[in-house]
C-alpha positions as a Markdown table, in Angstrom:
| # | Residue | x | y | z |
|---|---|---|---|---|
| 1 | Met | -0.4 | 0.0 | -0.5 |
| 2 | Ser | 1.3 | 3.6 | -0.3 |
| 3 | Val | 0.4 | 6.6 | 1.1 |
| 4 | Gly | 0.4 | 9.7 | 0.0 |
| 5 | Ile | -1.6 | 13.6 | 0.0 |
| 6 | Val | -3.0 | 13.1 | -3.0 |
| 7 | Asp | -6.1 | 16.3 | -2.6 |
| 8 | Val | -6.7 | 19.2 | 0.7 |
| 9 | Gly | -9.9 | 20.3 | 1.6 |
| 10 | Ala | -10.5 | 23.6 | 3.7 |
| 11 | Tyr | -13.7 | 25.0 | 5.4 |
| 12 | Ser | -13.7 | 28.7 | 7.2 |
| 13 | Pro | -17.3 | 29.8 | 9.5 |
| 14 | Ala | -19.0 | 32.1 | 7.8 |
| 15 | Gln | -18.9 | 34.0 | 11.3 |
| 16 | Ile | -15.9 | 36.3 | 11.8 |
| 17 | Gln | -15.0 | 37.8 | 15.0 |
| 18 | Thr | -13.8 | 41.9 | 14.0 |
| 19 | Ala | -10.3 | 42.7 | 15.2 |
| 20 | Glu | -11.6 | 44.8 | 17.6 |
| 21 | Glu | -14.3 | 42.7 | 19.0 |
| 22 | Ile | -10.8 | 40.1 | 19.0 |
| 23 | Ala | -9.2 | 43.0 | 21.8 |
| 24 | Val | -12.2 | 43.0 | 23.7 |
| 25 | Leu | -12.5 | 39.3 | 24.3 |
| 26 | Ser | -8.4 | 39.4 | 24.6 |
| 27 | Gly | -7.3 | 42.4 | 26.9 |
| 28 | Ile | -4.7 | 42.7 | 24.2 |
| 29 | Pro | -4.7 | 46.4 | 22.3 |
| 30 | Leu | -6.7 | 46.7 | 19.0 |
| 31 | Gly | -2.6 | 48.4 | 17.4 |
| 32 | Val | -1.6 | 45.2 | 18.5 |
| 33 | Val | -4.2 | 42.8 | 17.4 |
| 34 | Arg | -3.7 | 44.0 | 13.3 |
| 35 | Asp | -0.2 | 45.9 | 12.9 |
| 36 | Arg | 1.6 | 42.8 | 15.3 |
| 37 | Phe | -1.5 | 40.1 | 15.2 |
| 38 | Gly | -1.6 | 41.0 | 11.2 |
| 39 | Leu | -5.3 | 40.0 | 12.5 |
| 40 | Thr | -8.2 | 42.0 | 10.4 |
| 41 | Gly | -10.6 | 39.2 | 12.1 |
| 42 | Met | -10.8 | 35.9 | 12.4 |
| 43 | His | -13.9 | 33.1 | 11.7 |
| 44 | Ile | -14.8 | 31.3 | 14.5 |
| 45 | Ala | -17.7 | 28.0 | 14.9 |
| 46 | Ala | -21.2 | 29.2 | 15.8 |
| 47 | Pro | -22.1 | 28.0 | 18.4 |
| 48 | Asp | -24.0 | 24.6 | 17.3 |
| 49 | Glu | -20.9 | 23.9 | 14.8 |
| 50 | His | -19.0 | 21.0 | 16.3 |
| 51 | Ala | -15.5 | 20.6 | 15.0 |
| 52 | Leu | -17.0 | 17.5 | 13.8 |
| 53 | His | -18.9 | 19.7 | 11.7 |
| 54 | Leu | -15.8 | 21.7 | 9.9 |
| 55 | Ala | -14.2 | 18.5 | 8.9 |
| 56 | Ala | -17.0 | 17.5 | 7.5 |
| 57 | Lys | -18.1 | 20.6 | 5.6 |
| 58 | Ala | -14.2 | 20.4 | 3.8 |
| 59 | Ala | -14.0 | 16.6 | 3.4 |
| 60 | Ala | -17.2 | 16.4 | 0.9 |
| 61 | Pro | -16.2 | 18.2 | -1.9 |
| 62 | Leu | -12.8 | 16.2 | -1.9 |
| 63 | Leu | -14.9 | 12.9 | -1.4 |
| 64 | Glu | -17.0 | 14.7 | -4.6 |
| 65 | Arg | -13.9 | 15.0 | -5.9 |
| 66 | His | -12.9 | 11.6 | -6.2 |
| 67 | Gly | -16.0 | 9.8 | -5.8 |
| 68 | Gly | -15.0 | 7.8 | -2.6 |
| 69 | Lys | -12.4 | 6.1 | -4.4 |
| 70 | Gln | -9.0 | 6.4 | -2.2 |
| 71 | Glu | -8.8 | 4.5 | 0.7 |
| 72 | Ile | -9.3 | 6.0 | 4.2 |
| 73 | Val | -7.0 | 5.6 | 6.1 |
| 74 | Phe | -6.6 | 6.8 | 9.6 |
| 75 | Pro | -2.7 | 6.9 | 11.8 |
| 76 | Ser | -4.2 | 5.2 | 13.9 |
| 77 | Asp | -4.2 | 2.4 | 11.9 |
| 78 | Leu | 0.0 | 3.2 | 10.6 |
| 79 | Ser | 3.0 | 1.2 | 12.1 |
| 80 | Thr | 6.1 | 1.8 | 10.9 |
| 81 | Ala | 6.3 | -1.9 | 10.4 |
| 82 | Lys | 3.2 | -1.9 | 8.1 |
| 83 | Leu | 5.3 | 0.7 | 6.0 |
| 84 | Lys | 8.0 | -0.7 | 5.5 |
């Protein structure tokens, strides 16, 4: 069995937290958030969006593109002995 990356996917939640909100919530001055961290905002998951939902939304286009033809290999299934 060969193991490799054939495609990648990503998903960004619709909700955006602004730099101003980040500054207020973190207690970090807005200038630091914007100028030093380079943040103008960031996508955040909705209260009812679990990491599993985000992962599924990122994976859906990959499964569509590849028609589920790729063998799914979980990291826990891999060992040095199996890769030799």
